[in-house]
C-alpha positions in Angstrom: 22.6 -0.1 -75.8 24.3 -1.3 -72.5 22.6 1.6 -70.8 19.0 -0.1 -71.5 19.9 -3.6 -70.7 19.1 -5.0 -67.0 20.7 -8.2 -67.4 24.5 -6.6 -66.7 22.7 -5.1 -63.5 21.0 -8.4 -62.4 24.2 -10.6 -63.5 26.3 -8.6 -61.1 23.6 -8.5 -58.4 24.2 -12.3 -58.9 27.6 -12.1 -57.9 27.2 -10.1 -54.9 24.2 -12.1 -53.4 26.6 -15.6 -54.0 29.3 -13.7 -52.1 26.7 -14.0 -49.0 26.3 -11.7 -45.5 26.1 -8.5 -46.3 27.0 -8.2 -50.0 23.3 -8.8 -50.9 23.0 -5.1 -49.9 24.8 -4.3 -53.2 23.0 -6.7 -54.7 19.4 -5.0 -53.9 20.7 -1.9 -55.0 21.8 -3.1 -58.7 18.6 -5.5 -58.3 16.4 -2.3 -58.1 17.9 -0.4 -61.0 17.0 -3.5 -63.1 13.8 -3.4 -62.1 13.3 0.4 -63.0 14.3 -0.3 -65.9 11.6 -3.9 -66.4 8.8 -3.1 -64.3 6.8 -6.1 -65.1 9.8 -8.5 -65.0 9.2 -10.6 -62.5 11.9 -12.8 -62.2 13.9 -9.7 -61.3 12.0 -9.4 -58.5 12.4 -12.3 -57.6 15.8 -11.9 -57.3 15.5 -8.8 -55.5 13.4 -10.6 -52.9 16.0 -13.6 -52.3 19.2 -10.9 -51.6 16.6 -10.0 -49.2 15.5 -13.2 -48.1 19.7 -13.9 -47.7 19.6 -10.8 -45.2 16.9 -12.3 -43.0 14.6 -9.3 -44.0 11.4 -11.4 -44.8 8.7 -8.7 -44.4 10.5 -6.8 -47.6 10.8 -10.2 -49.1 7.2 -11.1 -48.9 6.4 -7.8 -49.9 7.9 -7.9 -53.1 7.0 -11.6 -54.2 3.4 -10.7 -53.2 3.8 -7.5 -55.3 5.0 -10.0 -58.6 2.2 -12.4 -57.8 0.0 -9.3 -59.0 1.9 -9.7 -62.6 1.9 -13.3 -62.9 -0.8 -14.9 -60.1 -0.2 -18.8 -61.9 3.4 -18.8 -61.3 3.7 -22.0 -58.8 7.1 -21.2 -58.1 6.7 -17.6 -56.9 4.0 -19.0 -55.1 6.3 -21.5 -53.6 8.6 -18.7 -52.7 6.3 -16.6 -51.0 4.9 -19.3 -48.9 8.8 -20.1 -48.0 9.4 -16.1 -47.0 6.2 -16.0 -45.3 7.2 -19.4 -43.3 10.7 -17.8 -42.5 9.1 -14.8 -41.3 6.6 -16.5 -39.0 9.6 -18.3 -37.3 11.7 -15.4 -37.0 8.8 -13.5 -35.3 8.2 -16.4 -32.8 12.3 -17.0 -32.2 12.3 -13.2 -31.5 9.5 -12.9 -29.1 11.1 -16.0 -27.3 14.4 -14.3 -26.7 12.3 -11.3 -25.3 11.0 -13.4 -22.8 8.3 -10.8 -21.6 6.5 -10.8 -18.6 3.1 -12.7 -19.3 0.2 -9.8 -20.2 2.1 -7.7 -21.7 0.3 -6.2 -24.7 2.7 -5.8 -27.5 4.6 -9.3 -26.6 0.5 -10.6 -27.3 0.5 -7.8 -30.7 3.7 -9.9 -31.7 2.6 -13.1 -31.3 -1.1 -12.4 -33.0 1.4 -11.1 -36.2 3.4 -14.7 -36.1 0.0 -16.4 -35.9 -1.3 -14.7 -39.4 2.1 -14.4 -40.7 2.0 -18.4 -40.4 -1.3 -18.6 -41.6 -0.9 -16.7 -44.5 2.0 -19.3 -45.4 -0.3 -22.2 -45.1 -2.7 -21.2 -47.0 -0.2 -20.0 -49.8 1.1 -24.2 -49.2 -2.1 -25.1 -49.1 -2.7 -23.4 -52.8 0.8 -24.7 -54.4 0.2 -28.1 -53.2 -3.8 -28.2 -54.9 -2.5 -26.5 -58.3 0.9 -29.1 -58.1 -1.3 -32.0 -57.9 -3.3 -31.1 -60.5 -0.4 -30.0 -62.9 0.8 -32.7 -66.2 4.6 -34.0 -64.8 5.5 -32.4 -68.4 4.3 -29.2 -66.4 5.9 -29.7 -63.5 9.3 -30.5 -64.8 9.1 -27.0 -66.9 8.3 -25.4 -63.6 11.0 -26.8 -61.8 13.3 -26.2 -65.0 12.7 -22.4 -64.2 14.2 -22.7 -60.6 17.9 -22.4 -59.7 17.9 -26.4 -58.9 15.3 -28.2 -60.8 16.0 -31.6 -58.9 16.0 -29.8 -55.2 12.9 -28.0 -56.2 10.9 -31.7 -57.3 11.7 -32.9 -53.9 10.5 -29.4 -52.0 7.4 -30.0 -54.0 7.2 -33.7 -52.1 7.1 -31.8 -48.9 4.8 -28.9 -49.6 1.9 -30.8 -47.6 4.2 -31.3 -44.6 5.1 -27.5 -44.5 1.5 -26.3 -44.8 0.8 -28.7 -41.8 3.7 -27.4 -40.4 2.1 -23.9 -40.4 -1.6 -24.6 -39.2 0.6 -26.3 -36.0 2.2 -23.3 -35.2 -1.1 -21.5 -35.7 
């Protein structure tokens, strides 16, 4: 029956995410319903993470992608998305701290920056893993992985920049 089919919720969720802005909140509720129906479906978790990413809820996004990695540890697209989310979260933490402009020596500022460094370090590690794995994959396997993304041409371009992203995150650390 339709009540047992998560694709209805997933497709409706996509519509809300594409609408942009806070409409992603509605998508999250729909994706959560779909996830309850198929708890081990990694693609539903990726959609859920994307909705949180759109809302700049990077910590939640990272949590969902890390959880999904437990089901599919070899999924290079999933690991790349996790690295991108970690990088965005790290940048957001730094940007937030710069805006606050604390007096030097305030403890919470130090803790905040240490967290940002940890997040970016984790991003660099994941980018490194993706870069290494991608380099070892035969070309047809790379193309197959890219086909599973929303925009395979853009994904292939992104894979050429993974090493630079890794280095960027390492420099920020």
